[in-house]
DRENPA-869370 format. One record per residue (C-alpha): residue number from 1; x, y, z. Coordinates in Angstrom, 3 decimals. Layout:
REC  pos         x         y         z
REC  NUM         X         Y         Z
...
This chain:
REC  pos         x         y         z
REC    1   104.242   101.135   111.449
REC    2   108.237   100.646   109.813
REC    3   107.144   101.278   106.180
REC    4   104.943   104.103   107.555
REC    5   107.995   106.285   109.003
REC    6   110.748   105.278   106.060
REC    7   108.239   106.306   103.602
REC    8   107.512   109.336   105.705
REC    9   111.381   110.124   106.803
REC   10   112.918   110.038   103.506
REC   11   110.243   111.879   101.569
REC   12   110.632   114.290   104.476
REC   13   114.492   114.302   103.879
REC   14   114.122   114.407   100.429
REC   15   111.915   117.699   100.457
REC   16   114.498   119.584   102.763
REC   17   117.602   118.788   100.800
REC   18   115.537   119.349    97.560
REC   19   114.584   122.751    98.223
REC   20   118.042   123.681   100.000
REC   21   120.023   122.482    96.765
REC   22   117.492   124.241    94.813
REC   23   117.504   127.390    96.360
REC   24   121.614   127.368    96.419
REC   25   121.196   126.529    92.805
REC   26   119.046   129.757    91.949
REC   27   120.601   132.041    93.786
REC   28   123.976   131.551    92.520
REC   29   122.717   130.950    88.801
REC   30   120.568   133.916    88.853
REC   31   121.729   136.179    91.762
REC   32   124.969   136.211    93.141
REC   33   127.500   133.373    94.358
REC   34   128.071   134.939    97.688
REC   35   130.722   132.476    98.377
REC   36   132.738   132.767    95.585
REC   37   132.364   136.630    95.495
REC   38   133.470   136.806    99.115
REC   39   136.292   134.621    98.527
REC   40   137.504   136.657    95.783
REC   41   137.202   139.816    97.096
REC   42   139.203   138.471    99.982
REC   43   142.368   137.168    97.555
REC   44   141.807   140.504    95.704
REC   45   142.414   142.302    98.814
REC   46   145.746   140.402    99.646
REC   47   146.933   140.375    96.270
REC   48   146.860   144.775    96.500
REC   49   148.740   144.230   100.038
REC   50   151.210   141.951    98.137
REC   51   151.806   143.871    95.394
REC   52   152.533   147.086    97.464
REC   53   154.997   144.985    99.306
REC   54   156.741   143.756    96.131
REC   55   157.215   147.603    95.256
REC   56   158.454   148.387    98.318
REC   57   160.541   145.639    99.615
REC   58   161.115   143.361    96.662
REC   59   160.102   139.989    95.313
REC   60   161.648   138.184    97.953
REC   61   159.644   139.939   100.792
REC   62   156.833   139.702    98.472
REC   63   156.936   136.107    98.213
REC   64   158.002   135.277   102.081
REC   65   154.729   137.385   103.156
REC   66   152.514   135.711   100.553
REC   67   153.683   132.281   101.948
REC   68   153.003   133.360   105.596
REC   69   149.669   134.275   104.991
REC   70   149.010   131.047   103.369
REC   71   150.373   129.251   106.589
REC   72   148.236   131.846   108.562
REC   73   145.146   131.199   107.070
REC   74   145.611   126.907   106.400
REC   75   146.102   127.381   103.237
REC   76   148.502   125.956   100.483
REC   77   150.066   128.243    97.759
REC   78   151.962   127.172    94.809
REC   79   152.929   127.982    91.663
REC   80   150.584   127.203    88.693
REC   81   153.265   124.843    86.342
REC   82   152.923   125.469    82.571
REC   83   150.995   122.338    81.482
REC   84   148.658   123.210    83.808
REC   85   148.274   126.644    82.774
REC   86   147.780   125.717    79.141
REC   87   144.910   123.321    79.980
REC   88   142.981   126.186    81.866
REC   89   142.292   129.101    79.039
REC   90   141.381   131.594    81.599
REC   91   144.195   131.407    83.262
REC   92   146.426   132.616    80.183
REC   93   144.782   135.811    79.424
REC   94   144.681   136.582    83.443
REC   95   145.686   140.050    83.812
REC   96   148.276   141.175    86.666
REC   97   146.787   141.958    89.773
REC   98   143.588   140.124    89.352
REC   99   142.207   136.744    90.963
REC  100   140.119   133.982    88.975
REC  101   137.704   131.487    91.263
REC  102   138.049   127.919    89.735
REC  103   136.017   124.633    90.538
REC  104   138.186   121.991    90.889
REC  105   138.089   118.130    89.397
REC  106   138.256   116.456    92.231
REC  107   136.434   117.028    95.633
REC  108   138.586   119.765    96.892
REC  109   137.446   123.370    97.712
REC  110   137.706   125.990    94.792
REC  111   141.231   127.187    94.062
REC  112   141.627   130.652    93.774
REC  113   144.239   131.616    90.806
REC  114   145.935   135.041    90.849
REC  115   148.687   136.898    89.058
REC  116   150.964   139.852    90.745
REC  117   151.143   143.336    88.968
REC  118   155.140   142.133    88.445
REC  119   155.995   138.798    87.148
REC  120   154.736   136.063    84.647
REC  121   153.867   133.812    87.463
REC  122   150.186   132.913    88.238
REC  123   149.390   131.497    91.752
REC  124   147.066   128.940    93.058
REC  125   146.186   129.022    96.662
REC  126   143.891   126.385    98.103
REC  127   142.540   125.235   101.547
REC  128   144.605   122.791   102.898
REC  129   142.385   119.931   104.045
REC  130   145.015   118.082   106.045
REC  131   145.096   120.935   108.711
REC  132   143.740   120.800   112.241
REC  133   140.955   123.973   111.342
REC  134   139.579   122.108   108.247
REC  135   139.352   118.649   109.731
REC  136   137.347   120.290   112.320
REC  137   135.220   122.180   110.322
REC  138   134.899   119.046   108.326
REC  139   133.707   117.289   111.568
REC  140   131.358   119.818   112.640
REC  141   129.761   119.684   109.354
REC  142   129.124   115.995   109.314
REC  143   128.348   116.283   113.198
REC  144   125.877   118.710   112.378
REC  145   124.245   117.064   109.413
REC  146   124.060   113.649   111.444
REC  147   122.258   115.327   114.023
REC  148   119.904   116.844   112.089
REC  149   119.301   113.734   110.287
REC  150   118.735   111.922   114.014
REC  151   116.821   114.649   115.687
REC  152   114.395   114.659   112.262
REC  153   114.399   110.462   112.817
REC  154   113.554   111.161   116.169
REC  155   110.581   113.454   115.566
REC  156   109.330   111.651   112.805
REC  157   108.983   108.288   114.580
REC  158   107.497   109.685   117.749
REC  159   104.858   111.250   115.559
REC  160   104.087   108.652   113.451
REC  161   104.330   106.178   116.953
REC  162   101.565   108.611   118.144
REC  163    99.382   108.419   114.519
REC  164   100.020   104.516   114.417
REC  165    98.440   104.191   117.870
REC  166    95.598   106.233   116.759
REC  167    95.060   104.508   113.506
REC  168    95.173   100.848   115.494
REC  169    91.971   102.041   117.364
REC  170    90.113   103.024   114.156
REC  171    91.300    99.806   112.347
REC  172    90.083    97.730   115.784
REC  173    86.825    99.705   114.955
REC  174    86.538    98.980   111.586
REC  175    87.624    95.272   111.961
REC  176    84.591    94.738   114.638
REC  177    82.336    96.278   111.611
REC  178    83.616    93.789   109.092
REC  179    82.960    91.313   111.581
REC  180    79.075    91.943   112.248
REC  181    79.381    94.071   115.424
REC  182    77.456    97.544   113.537
REC  183    77.661    99.396   116.666
REC  184    81.047    99.757   116.957
REC  185    82.132   103.569   117.257
REC  186    85.639   105.095   117.134
REC  187    86.792   106.957   119.900
REC  188    86.319   110.834   119.367
REC  189    88.392   111.908   122.624
REC  190    91.188   114.766   121.496
REC  191    93.821   112.296   122.336
REC  192    92.277   109.887   120.063
REC  193    91.209   111.822   116.904
REC  194    92.560   111.946   113.497
REC  195    91.490   115.251   112.579
REC  196    87.534   115.163   111.555
REC  197    88.363   111.378   110.409
REC  198    86.901   109.731   113.407
REC  199    83.462   111.577   113.076
REC  200    83.443   111.003   109.428
REC  201    84.008   106.949   110.442
REC  202    81.533   107.148   112.965
REC  203    78.954   108.587   110.846
REC  204    79.741   105.800   108.257
REC  205    79.190   103.633   110.401
REC  206    76.050   104.855   112.085
REC  207    74.414   104.845   108.381
REC  208    75.607   101.207   107.505
REC  209    74.161   100.054   111.139
REC  210    70.785   101.771   109.917
REC  211    70.785   100.329   106.667
REC  212    71.693    96.937   107.734
REC  213    68.799    97.560   110.438
REC  214    66.592    98.346   107.573
REC  215    67.719    95.342   105.210
REC  216    67.084    93.089   108.627
REC  217    63.917    94.460   109.038
REC  218    62.459    94.353   105.338
REC  219    63.838    91.078   104.559
REC  220    62.061    89.827   107.784
REC  221    58.491    91.984   107.091
REC  222    58.722    90.735   103.176
REC  223    59.097    87.550   104.326
REC  224    56.208    87.524   106.654
REC  225    53.938    89.520   103.923
REC  226    54.551    87.110   101.077
REC  227    53.081    84.224   102.842
REC  228    49.510    85.016   102.517
REC  229    49.370    85.628    99.357
REC  230    51.217    82.398    98.418
REC  231    49.616    80.207   100.807
REC  232    46.696    81.592    98.744
REC  233    47.770    80.807    95.670
REC  234    49.155    77.505    96.683
REC  235    45.205    76.653    97.951
REC  236    44.029    77.684    95.200
REC  237    46.329    75.827    92.673
REC  238    45.301    72.941    94.677
REC  239    41.729    73.183    94.530
REC  240    41.791    73.417    90.168
REC  241    43.389    70.135    90.201
REC  242    39.959    68.566    91.159
REC  243    36.883    68.536    88.682
REC  244    35.088    71.328    90.115
REC  245    32.697    73.600    87.201
REC  246    34.265    76.016    84.947
REC  247    32.947    78.864    87.433
REC  248    34.738    77.733    89.972
REC  249    37.554    77.368    88.329
REC  250    37.310    80.896    86.955
REC  251    36.769    82.011    90.537
REC  252    40.246    80.362    91.460
REC  253    41.875    82.226    88.738
REC  254    40.242    85.356    89.175
REC  255    41.611    84.833    93.100
REC  256    45.126    83.619    91.675
REC  257    45.100    87.146    89.569
REC  258    44.484    89.032    92.459
REC  259    46.916    87.454    94.607
REC  260    49.699    88.197    91.747
REC  261    48.541    91.964    91.563
REC  262    49.102    92.499    95.091
REC  263    52.513    90.585    94.873
REC  264    53.427    93.183    91.975
REC  265    51.888    96.256    94.031
REC  266    53.936    95.159    96.967
REC  267    57.019    94.555    94.947
REC  268    56.832    98.195    93.179
REC  269    56.492    99.710    97.028
REC  270    59.403    97.988    98.080
REC  271    61.563    98.954    95.147
REC  272    60.310   102.558    95.887
REC  273    60.999   102.382    99.543
REC  274    64.431   100.796    99.195
REC  275    65.411   103.662    96.527
REC  276    64.368   106.384    98.422
REC  277    65.348   104.947   101.882
REC  278    69.075   104.811   100.097
REC  279    68.956   108.351    98.164
REC  280    68.691   106.467    95.397
REC  281    66.113   108.993    93.412
REC  282    67.042   111.770    92.400
REC  283    65.291   115.038    93.731
REC  284    64.631   117.698    91.350
REC  285    63.989   120.436    93.780
REC  286    62.020   123.579    91.838
REC  287    61.010   127.090    93.386
REC  288    57.293   127.239    92.809
REC  289    54.100   128.631    93.782
REC  290    52.316   125.792    96.085
REC  291    48.414   126.998    95.749
REC  292    49.028   127.018    91.828
REC  293    50.650   123.640    91.755
REC  294    47.942   122.612    94.165
REC  295    45.215   123.372    92.157
REC  296    46.803   122.182    89.295
REC  297    47.026   118.871    90.626
REC  298    43.502   118.917    92.278
REC  299    41.987   116.511    89.725
REC  300    44.794   114.031    89.493
REC  301    44.587   113.799    93.684
REC  302    40.896   113.337    93.527
REC  303    40.941   110.844    91.128
REC  304    42.355   108.620    93.993
REC  305    39.656   109.151    96.310
REC  306    36.256   107.318    96.489
REC  307    34.769   110.072    98.957
REC  308    34.706   113.748    97.700
REC  309    38.005   115.445    97.790
REC  310    38.006   118.857    99.482
REC  311    40.974   121.558    99.023
REC  312    41.750   124.459   101.226
REC  313    44.285   126.668    99.966
REC  314    46.116   129.671   101.789
REC  315    47.544   132.712   100.734
REC  316    49.983   132.730    97.601
REC  317    53.505   130.937    98.832
REC  318    56.531   129.849    97.387
REC  319    58.470   126.310    98.415
REC  320    61.268   124.200    97.209
REC  321    60.239   120.880    95.968
REC  322    60.420   118.222    93.591
REC  323    57.011   118.456    92.007
REC  324    56.951   114.308    91.319
REC  325    58.483   113.087    94.836
REC  326    55.663   115.464    96.536
REC  327    52.726   114.558    94.157
REC  328    54.010   111.038    95.217
REC  329    53.611   111.301    98.449
REC  330    50.394   113.303    98.525
REC  331    48.800   110.209    96.272
REC  332    49.945   108.030    99.158
REC  333    48.540   110.031   101.912
REC  334    45.020   110.625   100.160
REC  335    44.830   106.812    99.269
REC  336    45.460   105.990   102.906
REC  337    42.988   108.576   103.878
REC  338    40.361   107.633   101.773
REC  339    40.642   103.948   102.524
REC  340    39.499   104.987   106.038
REC  341    37.512   107.848   105.741
REC  342    33.648   108.265   106.474
REC  343    32.295   110.495   104.066
REC  344    35.141   113.417   103.428
REC  345    38.833   113.673   102.557
REC  346    40.173   117.271   103.355
REC  347    43.800   118.601   101.307
REC  348    44.570   121.974   103.474
REC  349    47.094   124.105   102.749
REC  350    48.585   126.331   106.018
REC  351    51.308   128.768   106.657
REC  352    53.248   128.672   110.078
REC  353    56.276   130.149   111.457
REC  354    58.177   129.882   107.956
REC  355    57.141   126.354   107.040
REC  356    54.397   125.910   104.346
REC  357    52.011   123.036   106.139
REC  358    50.600   120.728   103.676
REC  359    47.486   118.679   105.511
REC  360    45.891   115.859   104.730
REC  361    42.782   115.299   106.883
REC  362    39.793   112.279   107.366
REC  363    36.765   111.835   109.470
REC  364    37.664   108.237   109.929
REC  365    38.845   106.465   113.237
REC  366    42.100   108.222   113.752
REC  367    45.347   106.806   115.004
REC  368    46.246   106.506   118.429
REC  369    48.948   108.971   119.497
REC  370    51.065   105.961   120.816
REC  371    51.132   104.168   117.648
REC  372    52.363   107.305   115.659
REC  373    55.860   106.940   115.284
REC  374    55.393   103.124   114.518
REC  375    52.909   103.608   111.780
REC  376    55.679   105.595   110.130
REC  377    57.805   102.429   110.338
REC  378    57.969    99.975   107.110
REC  379    55.113    96.944   107.359
REC  380    53.514    98.899   110.528
REC  381    49.858    98.573   110.524
REC  382    47.247    98.720   113.482
REC  383    45.493    96.304   115.306
REC  384    42.535    98.214   115.021
REC  385    40.346    99.843   112.421
REC  386    43.487   100.154   110.058
REC  387    44.341    96.716   109.450
REC  388    45.299    94.527   106.604
REC  389    41.996    93.692   105.876
REC  390    41.715    96.868   104.729
REC  391    44.166    97.185   102.469
REC  392    47.884    98.289   101.641
REC  393    51.088    96.944   103.052
REC  394    52.131    99.357   105.482
REC  395    54.448   101.204   103.056
REC  396    52.552   104.013   102.425
REC  397    53.527   106.209   105.182
REC  398    56.693   104.775   105.289
REC  399    57.463   106.230   101.696
REC  400    55.921   109.554   102.450
REC  401    58.764   110.059   105.287
REC  402    61.538   109.313   103.068
REC  403    60.338   111.596   100.578
REC  404    59.642   114.090   102.999
REC  405    63.500   113.507   104.292
REC  406    64.619   113.651   100.585
REC  407    63.404   117.274   100.499
REC  408    64.458   118.473   103.765
REC  409    60.788   118.314   105.291
REC  410    58.900   116.456   107.432
REC  411    55.707   114.390   108.097
REC  412    53.441   114.414   111.859
REC  413    50.400   112.501   112.585
REC  414    48.261   114.415   114.517
REC  415    44.206   114.403   115.502
REC  416    42.100   116.168   113.214
REC  417    38.982   118.382   113.585
REC  418    37.317   116.099   111.502
REC  419    37.712   113.457   113.922
REC  420    40.352   111.193   112.238
REC  421    43.637   111.405   111.362
REC  422    45.863   114.603   110.352
REC  423    48.893   113.985   108.405
REC  424    50.899   117.394   108.272
REC  425    53.733   117.541   105.948
REC  426    55.901   120.471   106.239
REC  427    58.277   121.770   104.236
REC  428    60.443   125.392   104.316
REC  429    58.909   128.778   103.018
REC  430    61.234   129.581   100.323
REC  431    62.200   133.170   100.316
REC  432    62.014   134.074    96.646
């Protein structure tokens, strides 16, 4: 806290003094030095009055009036000596009845020099800094400056103390997360908030918690999923050591090739899911007419189905989406639907309340309503008809969900009129 206070306090004082010094310099340099002009006008008034006294009452009375005015105003009046006069070039040509203001080389106030209408003498008048009034003025100035420094110091100290308390609470939450407590959050009450920093910190902490939970879930799921193909590979390697026939050897080799292919596909799906979940894939959104785009993709999409694919389009509609990602999502859905379909797979396009609905339906066993959210999680499969024997690793729907979130869309699983599952992808309709 001490370093924060000193840095802020010294910076504040430096900025204030720099502002006033700059303002004074610019004013006196390019506009008018008000203090000097005022002093010159006052002394000029005295000079004019002294010239009148000299003319009416003589030099002695003028001299006495001059000294009396200086004492009354707590000033010192002296005659400029010849050596000093020679050192100041501006005073050598000082006209009669005129005033010149000169800065002193020491720390004294500016001195005023003047010459009366009669006589060669040049007079200097300057404040008597030893007088009571000037000593009092100096003490007042020092008091004002000291009070300004102290009051500002107290205000800055109080502000830094309150800020430090808020930062300490934020630091405590950060240390909790660093120690593995990912559910820790910063307080969001008004007295604890630092602008929007607390809300931003909590959003970051929530995202970290989600990523860590996903990482843990994926790690456990991958370990579980890898056991079966690895176990099969070990068994087939052990059987190869025995002296079976060439045909049996080839069967074991083919089985190992299938297991390796399965592992390769699993790794590809894992990488795709991880990149999507962490927003690692670039999203190139384009506004396209969806009916025309689907019609152009029909042949490529149908290649993913063993059963007939029925494409049902609607009226022309523009939609903003990433063609590559949407094609990947539809490919996953069609492969999944074809795997469990009995006779047909439908791809339907509908419009509903400003939303574009892309529906993939099959006439298979369907998905129970209680399981529809669970199957969207990675490595989740149903224990009934859609089990592991049907193929896949439980990542297809998870990848589709991430793709839709990347594009600002949603995925929903419903019952299909065909009797199986109906997976609905919804995207906002474009106004173009």
